TILOTI-420492 format. One line per 2 residues: their letters; for each residue x, y, z of N, C-alpha, C, CB. Coordinates in Angstrom, 3 decimals, decimal comma. Glycine has a CB too. Layout:
<atoms>
A	X:Y:Z:X:Y:Z:X:Y:Z:X:Y:Z ~ ...;
</atoms>
This chain:
<atoms>
MP	-67,722:23,619:-8,194:-67,124:22,693:-7,213:-66,559:21,503:-7,929:-68,157:22,238:-6,160 ~ -65,415:21,012:-7,326:-64,534:20,075:-8,186:-65,322:18,705:-7,785:-62,703:20,095:-7,757;
LS	-65,260:17,735:-8,572:-65,833:16,442:-8,404:-64,993:15,595:-7,275:-65,846:15,706:-9,836 ~ -65,822:14,853:-6,643:-65,264:14,051:-5,558:-64,495:12,768:-6,089:-66,422:13,631:-4,597;
DG	-63,838:12,091:-5,478:-63,178:10,900:-6,047:-64,206:9,966:-6,239:-62,071:10,313:-5,193 ~ -65,034:9,835:-5,509:-66,224:8,888:-5,892:-67,054:9,348:-7,058:-67,198:8,724:-4,702;
QR	-67,364:10,443:-7,390:-67,829:10,970:-8,542:-67,049:10,681:-9,683:-67,971:12,259:-8,418 ~ -65,767:11,051:-9,638:-64,887:10,753:-10,733:-64,817:9,249:-11,098:-63,529:11,255:-10,398;
ES	-64,697:8,353:-10,091:-64,772:7,020:-10,233:-66,078:6,499:-10,977:-64,643:6,470:-8,919 ~ -67,171:6,910:-10,448:-68,494:6,621:-11,113:-68,584:6,998:-12,530:-69,580:7,311:-10,419;
MK	-68,079:8,209:-12,894:-68,068:8,705:-14,193:-67,012:7,915:-15,108:-67,770:10,209:-14,127 ~ -65,942:7,217:-14,498:-64,859:6,527:-15,269:-65,709:5,179:-15,553:-63,293:6,302:-14,361;
KK	-66,495:4,579:-14,629:-67,207:3,414:-14,988:-68,253:3,472:-15,825:-67,626:2,849:-14,005 ~ -68,975:4,645:-15,887:-70,113:4,879:-16,716:-69,463:4,945:-18,105:-70,952:6,211:-16,304;
RA	-68,508:5,592:-18,402:-67,925:5,851:-19,667:-67,456:4,381:-20,141:-66,692:6,978:-19,558 ~ -66,858:3,836:-19,279:-66,270:2,338:-19,717:-67,529:1,431:-20,256:-65,495:1,471:-18,264;
AI	-68,632:1,514:-19,359:-69,813:0,779:-19,588:-70,343:1,184:-20,975:-70,845:1,027:-18,462 ~ -70,242:2,325:-21,250:-70,654:2,819:-22,582:-69,801:2,212:-23,677:-70,562:4,353:-22,646;
LT	-68,597:2,366:-23,638:-67,760:1,935:-24,576:-67,839:0,348:-24,639:-66,390:2,475:-24,280 ~ -67,941:-0,288:-23,816:-68,051:-1,713:-23,794:-69,499:-2,050:-24,667:-68,059:-2,266:-22,130;
AA	-70,595:-1,516:-24,171:-71,764:-1,578:-25,010:-71,768:-1,240:-26,322:-72,638:-0,904:-24,548 ~ -70,980:-0,195:-26,690:-70,998:0,231:-28,019:-70,009:-0,596:-28,880:-70,688:1,696:-28,071;
TN	-68,925:-1,037:-28,278:-68,098:-2,135:-29,065:-68,920:-3,275:-29,467:-66,919:-2,713:-28,218 ~ -69,743:-3,820:-28,698:-70,647:-5,025:-28,999:-71,436:-4,573:-29,928:-71,466:-5,603:-27,874;
LF	-72,162:-3,464:-29,967:-73,142:-3,184:-30,854:-72,617:-2,796:-32,219:-73,960:-2,184:-30,314 ~ -71,566:-2,214:-32,253:-70,733:-1,801:-33,562:-70,286:-3,090:-34,148:-69,378:-0,813:-33,255;
AT	-69,833:-3,982:-33,448:-69,465:-5,277:-33,837:-70,598:-6,159:-34,513:-68,954:-5,938:-32,649 ~ -71,642:-5,899:-33,946:-72,793:-6,832:-34,393:-73,785:-6,392:-35,296:-73,516:-7,252:-33,324;
LG	-74,000:-5,061:-35,051:-75,015:-4,137:-35,973:-74,260:-3,237:-37,058:-75,898:-3,050:-34,970 ~ -72,987:-3,117:-36,852:-72,255:-2,161:-37,723:-72,648:-0,840:-37,433:-72,459:-2,408:-39,158;
FE	-71,853:0,141:-38,006:-72,032:1,517:-37,801:-73,534:1,998:-37,874:-71,205:2,224:-38,800 ~ -74,071:1,627:-38,993:-75,248:2,187:-39,446:-76,380:1,635:-38,500:-75,469:1,857:-40,962;
GT	-76,202:0,454:-38,064:-77,222:-0,281:-37,322:-77,320:0,101:-35,902:-76,975:-1,706:-37,400 ~ -76,106:0,821:-35,424:-76,008:1,141:-34,039:-76,478:2,491:-33,754:-74,661:0,988:-33,570;
TI	-77,337:2,651:-32,770:-77,881:4,195:-32,351:-77,500:4,202:-31,029:-79,584:4,557:-32,484 ~ -77,395:5,691:-30,715:-77,209:6,127:-29,231:-78,016:5,553:-28,343:-77,388:7,480:-29,010;
KK	-79,487:5,399:-28,839:-80,443:4,912:-27,827:-80,081:3,337:-27,601:-82,047:5,147:-28,355 ~ -79,645:2,637:-28,630:-79,258:1,400:-28,366:-78,139:1,172:-27,369:-78,959:0,874:-29,511;
VS	-77,123:2,029:-27,715:-75,892:1,908:-26,705:-76,379:2,352:-25,330:-74,571:2,871:-27,159 ~ -77,274:3,351:-25,168:-77,659:3,800:-23,669:-78,304:2,660:-23,056:-78,686:5,098:-23,573;
EA	-79,150:1,975:-23,834:-80,039:0,795:-23,230:-79,182:-0,247:-22,858:-81,118:0,193:-24,218 ~ -78,057:-0,754:-23,766:-77,197:-1,791:-23,494:-76,341:-1,513:-22,311:-76,413:-2,074:-24,637;
AN	-75,926:-0,128:-22,225:-75,045:0,290:-21,102:-75,720:0,553:-19,681:-74,353:1,556:-21,533 ~ -77,022:0,515:-19,863:-77,810:0,808:-18,628:-77,696:2,085:-18,158:-77,482:-0,014:-17,575;
VS	-77,576:3,186:-19,173:-77,459:4,489:-18,857:-78,590:5,216:-19,519:-76,146:5,000:-19,228 ~ -78,695:6,721:-19,138:-79,794:7,406:-19,653:-79,170:7,859:-21,033:-80,341:8,621:-18,662;
FG	-80,051:8,058:-22,200:-79,736:8,610:-23,406:-78,705:9,624:-23,435:-80,818:9,095:-23,929 ~ -79,191:10,706:-22,424:-78,327:12,030:-22,463:-77,047:11,570:-21,802:-79,027:13,393:-21,625;
SV	-76,869:10,705:-20,965:-75,529:10,455:-20,444:-74,415:10,083:-21,483:-75,635:9,364:-19,458 ~ -74,890:9,354:-22,489:-73,909:9,074:-23,506:-73,237:10,424:-24,141:-74,617:8,220:-24,621;
FT	-74,084:11,607:-24,157:-73,542:12,739:-24,779:-72,660:13,518:-23,773:-74,657:13,599:-25,341 ~ -72,737:13,071:-22,513:-71,842:13,627:-21,544:-70,391:13,363:-21,814:-72,180:13,124:-20,239;
YF	-70,185:12,115:-22,480:-68,876:11,697:-22,583:-68,424:11,637:-24,279:-68,786:10,225:-21,790 ~ -69,416:11,616:-24,984:-69,168:11,600:-26,596:-70,103:12,517:-27,236:-69,389:10,125:-27,288;
KD	-69,634:13,401:-28,094:-70,272:14,398:-28,773:-71,411:13,758:-29,646:-69,258:15,183:-29,586 ~ -70,989:12,727:-30,424:-72,229:12,103:-31,148:-71,526:10,608:-31,499:-72,811:13,107:-32,705;
KE	-72,247:9,972:-32,419:-71,999:8,522:-32,705:-70,643:8,236:-33,234:-72,991:8,004:-33,687 ~ -70,291:9,421:-34,040:-69,113:9,325:-34,756:-67,764:9,399:-33,863:-69,155:10,407:-35,770;
TL	-67,947:10,182:-32,804:-67,085:10,444:-31,876:-66,920:9,079:-30,982:-67,559:11,690:-31,121 ~ -68,062:8,450:-30,598:-68,069:7,320:-29,860:-67,582:6,062:-30,725:-69,447:7,152:-29,299;
FY	-67,614:6,034:-31,988:-67,154:5,012:-32,864:-65,657:5,209:-32,848:-67,791:5,094:-34,314 ~ -65,205:6,423:-33,036:-63,600:6,721:-32,979:-62,908:6,231:-31,784:-63,286:8,251:-33,015;
AV	-63,716:6,428:-30,518:-63,126:6,066:-29,314:-63,147:4,576:-29,231:-63,808:6,710:-28,157 ~ -64,090:3,908:-29,672:-64,274:2,409:-29,598:-63,034:1,847:-30,387:-65,762:1,893:-30,273;
VV	-62,616:2,337:-31,581:-61,720:2,009:-32,391:-60,267:2,348:-31,939:-62,070:2,561:-33,549 ~ -60,045:3,540:-31,618:-58,709:3,964:-31,297:-58,235:3,855:-29,960:-58,557:5,216:-31,635;
EP	-59,256:3,926:-28,950:-58,675:3,971:-27,559:-58,021:2,534:-27,114:-59,875:4,394:-26,506 ~ -58,600:1,411:-27,545:-58,042:0,150:-27,125:-56,666:-0,130:-27,599:-58,886:-0,907:-27,551;
ID	-56,275:0,646:-28,840:-54,877:0,510:-29,210:-53,724:0,819:-28,135:-54,687:1,390:-30,346 ~ -53,931:1,857:-27,459:-52,962:2,246:-26,315:-53,163:1,164:-25,253:-53,265:3,785:-25,674;
IF	-54,329:0,778:-25,036:-54,412:-0,347:-23,855:-53,845:-1,636:-24,094:-55,811:-0,667:-23,488 ~ -54,037:-2,215:-25,445:-53,433:-3,331:-25,738:-52,044:-3,311:-26,177:-54,130:-3,894:-26,577;
KE	-51,693:-2,193:-26,598:-50,282:-2,080:-27,136:-49,197:-2,548:-26,337:-49,973:-0,767:-27,418 ~ -49,179:-2,191:-24,943:-48,315:-2,685:-24,039:-48,186:-4,147:-23,986:-48,649:-2,217:-22,856;
EV	-49,265:-4,797:-24,098:-49,209:-6,345:-23,787:-48,786:-6,777:-25,247:-50,801:-7,115:-23,188 ~ -49,206:-6,389:-26,248:-48,881:-6,917:-27,769:-47,516:-6,694:-27,914:-49,676:-6,156:-29,017;
LS	-46,922:-5,679:-27,534:-45,340:-5,455:-27,740:-44,383:-5,682:-26,640:-45,075:-4,075:-28,118 ~ -44,939:-6,668:-25,772:-44,097:-6,770:-24,548:-42,981:-7,799:-24,714:-44,967:-7,149:-23,325;
FN	-42,856:-8,467:-25,862:-41,875:-9,455:-26,176:-40,572:-8,798:-26,464:-42,308:-10,297:-27,324 ~ -39,498:-9,443:-26,220:-38,212:-8,908:-26,330:-37,465:-9,297:-27,792:-37,405:-9,442:-25,078;
PY	-37,460:-8,478:-28,754:-37,060:-8,939:-30,142:-35,522:-9,305:-30,120:-37,362:-7,753:-31,269 ~ -34,801:-9,039:-29,055:-33,449:-9,329:-29,089:-33,131:-10,367:-28,073:-32,661:-8,126:-28,894;
AE	-34,042:-11,166:-27,715:-33,803:-12,045:-26,754:-32,689:-13,113:-27,133:-35,062:-12,644:-26,423 ~ -32,007:-13,537:-26,066:-30,886:-14,464:-26,173:-31,333:-15,835:-26,739:-30,228:-14,646:-24,791;
EP	-32,498:-16,325:-26,415:-33,154:-17,450:-26,931:-34,398:-17,136:-27,803:-33,521:-18,300:-25,817 ~ -34,288:-16,777:-28,961:-35,461:-16,257:-29,730:-36,531:-17,304:-29,913:-35,023:-15,751:-31,108;
VV	-36,349:-18,561:-30,007:-37,351:-19,592:-29,999:-38,200:-19,665:-28,770:-36,724:-20,851:-30,192 ~ -37,567:-19,556:-27,620:-38,145:-19,501:-26,227:-39,225:-18,174:-26,205:-36,812:-19,317:-25,036;
EL	-38,440:-17,147:-26,726:-39,203:-15,845:-26,840:-40,452:-15,904:-27,727:-38,285:-14,764:-27,399 ~ -40,243:-16,549:-28,758:-41,442:-16,648:-29,723:-42,535:-17,482:-29,044:-41,024:-17,342:-31,157;
KK	-42,148:-18,496:-28,372:-43,228:-19,317:-27,851:-44,018:-18,445:-26,838:-42,665:-20,653:-27,175 ~ -43,260:-17,777:-26,026:-44,005:-16,870:-24,902:-44,940:-15,778:-25,674:-42,800:-15,997:-23,866;
MI	-44,138:-15,231:-26,807:-44,956:-14,263:-27,375:-46,295:-14,822:-27,965:-44,178:-13,574:-28,401 ~ -46,108:-15,903:-28,736:-47,412:-16,602:-29,397:-48,514:-16,802:-28,315:-47,039:-18,138:-30,059;
HT	-48,047:-17,463:-26,992:-48,886:-17,727:-26,100:-49,630:-16,403:-25,523:-48,183:-18,488:-25,143 ~ -48,976:-15,317:-25,211:-49,406:-14,141:-24,713:-50,500:-13,499:-25,780:-48,141:-13,235:-24,441;
HI	-50,039:-13,587:-27,150:-50,848:-12,933:-28,214:-52,242:-13,706:-28,371:-50,014:-12,934:-29,628 ~ -51,985:-15,139:-28,481:-53,206:-15,864:-28,608:-54,343:-15,686:-27,487:-52,826:-17,254:-28,680;
DL	-53,841:-15,597:-26,344:-54,683:-15,556:-25,197:-55,352:-13,997:-25,261:-53,755:-15,898:-23,761 ~ -54,553:-12,974:-25,642:-55,160:-11,751:-25,904:-56,148:-11,613:-27,079:-54,153:-10,865:-26,073;
YA	-55,748:-12,212:-28,028:-56,717:-12,041:-29,157:-57,921:-12,927:-29,117:-56,038:-12,280:-30,441 ~ -57,771:-13,982:-28,312:-59,035:-14,843:-28,040:-60,101:-14,127:-27,375:-58,731:-16,040:-27,183;
RL	-59,696:-12,868:-26,639:-60,922:-12,405:-25,777:-61,196:-11,000:-26,458:-60,581:-12,277:-23,990 ~ -60,860:-10,802:-27,689:-61,129:-9,474:-28,458:-62,005:-9,663:-29,687:-59,772:-8,817:-28,939;
QD	-62,951:-10,634:-29,633:-63,750:-10,902:-30,797:-64,514:-9,633:-31,274:-64,725:-12,037:-30,490 ~ -65,179:-8,868:-30,440:-65,930:-7,812:-30,913:-65,070:-6,673:-31,422:-66,823:-7,369:-29,879;
YL	-63,981:-6,368:-30,681:-63,069:-5,246:-31,205:-62,402:-5,717:-32,523:-61,906:-4,850:-30,103 ~ -61,922:-6,691:-32,792:-61,327:-7,169:-33,844:-62,315:-7,406:-35,056:-60,647:-8,340:-33,428;
TI	-63,618:-7,768:-34,905:-64,660:-7,644:-35,891:-64,778:-6,122:-36,263:-66,035:-8,239:-35,334 ~ -64,873:-5,203:-35,482:-64,615:-3,831:-35,851:-63,491:-3,340:-36,696:-64,505:-3,201:-34,778;
VV	-62,436:-3,772:-36,256:-61,109:-3,507:-37,056:-61,092:-4,017:-38,244:-59,944:-3,992:-36,471 ~ -61,750:-5,274:-38,619:-61,734:-5,692:-40,010:-62,727:-4,908:-40,701:-61,992:-7,163:-40,191;
QI	-63,660:-4,496:-40,207:-64,607:-3,429:-40,709:-63,989:-2,230:-41,381:-65,412:-2,919:-39,584 ~ -63,100:-1,601:-40,424:-62,411:-0,397:-40,761:-61,517:-0,552:-42,053:-61,567:0,026:-39,565;
IG	-60,679:-1,839:-41,732:-59,674:-2,271:-42,929:-60,434:-2,334:-44,106:-58,946:-3,701:-42,745 ~ -61,630:-3,073:-44,076:-62,266:-3,298:-45,415:-63,106:-2,041:-46,121:-63,246:-4,499:-45,218;
QY	-63,124:-0,993:-45,350:-63,758:0,333:-45,821:-62,644:1,371:-45,221:-65,469:0,609:-45,168 ~ -61,378:1,226:-45,731:-60,294:2,136:-45,295:-60,562:3,522:-45,782:-58,923:1,663:-45,803;
QK	-61,253:3,701:-46,958:-61,389:5,034:-47,503:-62,276:5,883:-46,942:-61,691:5,005:-48,737 ~ -63,349:5,043:-46,262:-64,441:5,607:-45,363:-63,972:6,188:-44,203:-65,392:4,630:-44,955;
YP	-63,047:5,433:-43,660:-62,498:5,859:-42,219:-60,951:6,042:-42,229:-62,866:4,701:-41,070 ~ -60,468:6,963:-42,895:-59,072:7,223:-43,022:-58,270:7,484:-41,703:-58,932:8,362:-43,898;
DM	-58,873:8,212:-40,938:-58,237:8,626:-39,596:-58,098:7,435:-38,732:-59,092:9,717:-38,827 ~ -59,061:6,549:-38,513:-58,953:5,315:-37,709:-58,172:4,252:-38,374:-60,290:4,782:-37,387;
FA	-58,128:4,096:-39,666:-57,447:3,293:-40,574:-55,811:3,649:-40,283:-57,998:3,625:-42,154 ~ -55,602:5,006:-40,312:-54,230:5,316:-40,108:-53,742:4,860:-38,692:-54,024:6,813:-40,305;
KL	-54,301:5,075:-37,657:-54,074:4,724:-36,220:-53,825:3,263:-36,304:-55,319:5,096:-35,217 ~ -54,850:2,399:-36,881:-54,516:0,891:-36,811:-53,359:0,456:-37,738:-55,785:0,042:-37,201;
DE	-53,253:1,301:-38,844:-52,044:0,868:-39,649:-50,796:1,127:-39,000:-51,989:1,525:-40,955 ~ -50,715:2,199:-38,208:-49,557:2,815:-37,553:-49,128:1,675:-36,547:-49,928:4,295:-36,801;
FN	-50,058:1,254:-35,677:-49,939:0,255:-34,625:-49,458:-1,073:-35,441:-51,422:0,055:-33,774 ~ -50,110:-1,665:-36,576:-49,694:-2,811:-37,262:-48,341:-2,680:-37,616:-50,478:-3,076:-38,397;
DE	-47,869:-1,685:-38,156:-46,487:-1,569:-38,744:-45,548:-1,757:-37,564:-46,224:-0,129:-39,500 ~ -45,861:-1,021:-36,465:-44,821:-1,186:-35,330:-44,883:-2,726:-34,725:-45,158:-0,039:-34,074;
FC	-45,936:-3,219:-34,726:-46,089:-4,697:-34,312:-45,359:-5,507:-35,266:-47,588:-5,191:-34,263 ~ -45,607:-5,512:-36,568:-44,729:-6,348:-37,692:-43,247:-5,888:-37,514:-45,246:-6,009:-39,384;
ER	-42,841:-4,759:-37,395:-41,314:-4,520:-37,308:-40,708:-5,208:-35,992:-40,992:-2,872:-37,275 ~ -41,589:-5,152:-35,117:-40,876:-5,759:-33,814:-40,894:-7,313:-34,152:-41,760:-5,391:-32,238;
VK	-41,751:-7,852:-34,625:-41,854:-9,227:-34,849:-40,674:-9,623:-35,895:-43,336:-9,576:-35,379 ~ -40,477:-8,695:-36,849:-39,555:-8,934:-37,791:-38,149:-8,916:-37,237:-39,725:-8,010:-38,832;
IL	-37,834:-8,095:-36,207:-36,609:-8,054:-35,755:-36,272:-9,416:-34,858:-36,476:-6,743:-35,003 ~ -37,282:-9,839:-34,289:-37,215:-11,030:-33,453:-36,955:-12,316:-34,465:-38,648:-11,177:-32,562;
VE	-37,585:-12,315:-35,500:-37,323:-13,206:-36,530:-35,926:-13,204:-37,020:-38,185:-12,951:-37,576 ~ -35,495:-11,981:-37,375:-33,965:-11,835:-37,841:-32,826:-12,186:-36,725:-33,711:-10,258:-38,298;
NG	-33,305:-11,921:-35,603:-32,463:-12,410:-34,548:-32,313:-13,822:-34,381:-32,886:-11,934:-33,388 ~ -33,439:-14,567:-34,599:-33,362:-16,074:-34,660:-32,566:-16,626:-35,846:-34,771:-16,658:-34,727;
QK	-32,710:-15,993:-36,942:-32,130:-16,260:-38,017:-30,479:-16,238:-37,913:-32,692:-15,352:-38,949 ~ -30,252:-14,919:-37,306:-28,840:-14,815:-37,138:-28,072:-15,820:-36,110:-28,614:-13,443:-36,725;
KN	-28,933:-16,383:-35,213:-28,499:-17,299:-34,228:-28,697:-18,621:-34,681:-29,145:-17,106:-32,983 ~ -29,066:-18,823:-36,041:-29,345:-20,098:-36,745:-30,214:-21,017:-35,979:-28,088:-20,806:-37,063;
VL	-31,305:-20,502:-35,375:-32,388:-21,262:-34,684:-33,633:-21,179:-35,456:-32,637:-20,750:-33,271 ~ -33,666:-20,417:-36,511:-34,857:-20,146:-37,354:-34,382:-20,336:-38,776:-35,472:-18,668:-37,121;
VK	-35,180:-20,893:-39,759:-34,705:-21,104:-41,132:-34,729:-19,814:-41,822:-35,539:-22,131:-41,893 ~ -33,878:-19,585:-42,836:-33,805:-18,343:-43,527:-34,880:-18,126:-44,341:-32,680:-18,223:-44,265;
QD	-35,817:-17,131:-44,167:-36,885:-16,732:-45,023:-37,258:-15,103:-44,811:-38,153:-17,705:-44,696 ~ -37,946:-14,398:-45,534:-38,149:-13,155:-45,539:-38,851:-12,809:-44,329:-38,763:-12,782:-46,663;
SM	-38,064:-11,952:-43,394:-38,587:-11,730:-42,027:-39,829:-10,937:-42,061:-37,576:-11,032:-41,150 ~ -40,056:-9,936:-42,786:-41,229:-9,255:-42,862:-42,551:-9,921:-43,313:-40,972:-8,258:-43,641;
TV	-42,163:-10,827:-44,489:-43,493:-11,911:-44,844:-43,953:-12,615:-43,555:-43,041:-13,241:-45,997 ~ -42,900:-13,230:-42,925:-43,261:-13,915:-41,803:-44,051:-13,201:-40,724:-42,142:-14,402:-41,284;
AT	-43,543:-11,993:-40,440:-44,233:-11,112:-39,512:-45,524:-10,687:-39,937:-43,478:-9,971:-39,247 ~ -45,833:-10,440:-41,059:-47,080:-9,939:-41,699:-48,065:-11,203:-41,543:-46,830:-9,452:-43,354;
MY	-47,595:-12,354:-41,998:-48,402:-13,553:-41,971:-48,787:-13,944:-40,381:-47,548:-14,763:-42,731 ~ -47,959:-13,526:-39,543:-48,127:-13,954:-38,249:-49,447:-12,794:-37,426:-46,428:-13,909:-37,515;
TS	-49,068:-11,546:-37,823:-50,100:-10,660:-37,465:-51,525:-10,859:-38,113:-49,622:-9,362:-37,766 ~ -51,529:-11,416:-39,236:-52,533:-11,762:-40,109:-53,251:-13,019:-39,522:-51,957:-11,987:-41,512;
LL	-52,639:-13,884:-39,038:-52,961:-15,127:-38,542:-53,815:-14,852:-37,129:-51,579:-15,999:-38,354 ~ -53,259:-13,955:-36,330:-53,943:-13,636:-35,059:-55,341:-13,057:-35,281:-53,106:-12,645:-34,246;
TG	-55,405:-12,222:-36,119:-56,632:-11,561:-36,380:-57,593:-12,708:-37,038:-56,381:-10,242:-37,362 ~ -57,066:-13,349:-38,065:-57,966:-14,266:-38,753:-58,421:-15,464:-37,839:-57,263:-14,801:-40,023;
LR	-57,728:-15,808:-36,885:-58,146:-16,956:-35,933:-59,298:-16,394:-35,091:-56,886:-17,478:-34,941 ~ -59,104:-15,299:-34,675:-60,141:-14,671:-33,778:-61,479:-14,377:-34,531:-59,577:-13,319:-33,172;
IN	-61,389:-13,934:-35,833:-62,642:-13,495:-36,676:-63,314:-14,900:-37,057:-62,203:-12,537:-38,148 ~ -62,564:-15,867:-37,465:-63,031:-17,184:-37,969:-63,762:-18,129:-36,923:-61,820:-17,921:-38,517;
TT	-63,551:-17,761:-35,805:-64,180:-18,763:-34,736:-65,091:-18,032:-33,770:-63,024:-19,514:-33,852 ~ -66,114:-18,677:-33,270:-67,005:-18,091:-32,244:-66,693:-18,755:-30,910:-68,533:-18,277:-32,622;
DS	-65,556:-19,492:-30,859:-65,296:-20,218:-29,593:-64,894:-19,203:-28,519:-64,163:-21,314:-29,778 ~ -65,334:-19,655:-27,278:-65,050:-18,790:-26,233:-63,598:-18,539:-25,894:-65,693:-19,262:-25,133;
RY	-63,078:-17,708:-25,255:-61,631:-17,362:-25,001:-61,287:-18,409:-24,046:-61,343:-15,846:-24,422 ~ -62,194:-19,076:-23,237:-61,701:-20,062:-22,401:-61,594:-21,361:-22,923:-62,410:-20,121:-21,332;
SS	-62,173:-21,602:-24,147:-62,062:-22,931:-24,826:-60,711:-23,513:-24,925:-62,577:-22,843:-26,167 ~ -60,665:-24,907:-24,928:-59,461:-25,544:-25,097:-59,199:-25,476:-26,728:-59,531:-27,062:-24,457;
FW	-59,920:-24,936:-27,404:-60,059:-24,677:-28,931:-58,776:-23,969:-29,122:-61,433:-23,756:-29,445 ~ -58,297:-23,067:-28,300:-57,197:-21,988:-28,564:-55,881:-22,778:-28,458:-57,228:-20,679:-27,436;
EP	-55,707:-23,718:-27,408:-54,504:-24,181:-27,018:-53,697:-24,740:-28,177:-54,697:-25,136:-25,996 ~ -54,355:-25,570:-29,146:-53,326:-26,180:-30,264:-52,763:-25,008:-31,081:-54,099:-27,283:-31,360;
FK	-53,365:-24,017:-31,186:-52,771:-22,844:-32,164:-51,465:-22,381:-31,506:-53,853:-21,456:-32,344 ~ -51,486:-22,362:-30,233:-50,094:-21,937:-29,491:-48,933:-22,784:-30,076:-50,152:-22,213:-27,778;
HS	-49,334:-24,114:-30,077:-48,239:-25,282:-30,439:-47,987:-25,116:-31,961:-48,823:-26,954:-30,099 ~ -48,959:-24,749:-32,788:-48,915:-24,818:-34,259:-48,257:-23,484:-34,868:-50,416:-25,031:-34,826;
AI	-48,377:-22,356:-34,259:-48,136:-21,218:-34,785:-46,524:-21,006:-34,847:-48,894:-20,199:-34,011 ~ -46,009:-21,540:-34,020:-44,448:-21,523:-34,069:-43,780:-22,005:-35,237:-43,896:-22,296:-33,019;
QL	-44,634:-23,003:-35,766:-44,049:-23,461:-37,171:-43,945:-22,379:-38,284:-44,957:-24,601:-37,763 ~ -44,782:-21,449:-38,081:-44,712:-20,312:-39,261:-43,282:-19,677:-39,266:-45,877:-19,026:-39,007;
FG	-42,673:-19,614:-37,991:-41,239:-18,925:-37,870:-40,288:-20,027:-38,518:-40,755:-18,546:-36,147 ~ -40,412:-21,249:-38,728:-39,419:-22,013:-39,212:-38,237:-22,519:-38,052:-38,836:-21,169:-40,346;
PI	-38,643:-22,941:-36,960:-37,794:-23,214:-35,951:-36,825:-24,345:-36,492:-38,585:-23,596:-34,679 ~ -35,593:-24,397:-36,313:-34,571:-25,405:-36,716:-34,486:-26,392:-35,395:-33,031:-24,637:-37,121;
K	-34,683:-27,562:-35,569:-34,743:-28,544:-34,522:-33,295:-29,175:-34,439:-35,897:-29,646:-34,824;
</atoms>
């Protein structure tokens, strides 16, 4: 018998709860310290329910790392690298990105773990690296656009793009401030200087 809409929605919510709980635990306890039992308790589901959605802890960890890439990708890459007003576009981009990264503390903590042990997690690292390359390339094009229009100083565009993406992750990892804190606002105004706007 096929599942009803209500049953499908319930399963979707339960899976999301498991992923949220697992993300927090993997970020705080690491892979080794996280158990399926702890995940089930944190998600308020039965131990067996976790295995309805994920074959084992490795599969769950992979989902925690890889699935958000597609979810966040649209928002991260939403800026227009060919904008007529590159500095205005950069400011909008920075505002969007800092707001997004401010709420991703657990996820980015895990990302840093994967990058630091990339030989241990080659498949996950490859997915993260592919996304980062696409992100950097898009920022690079926007920087070059601004340089051609003489509104940004001449500097290596890929270096600037790499520094920017690194800054976003570093800001989130190096602070425990809430995403709602006024702590984040000054970064929106300062980050633009990385791109060398010509006044």
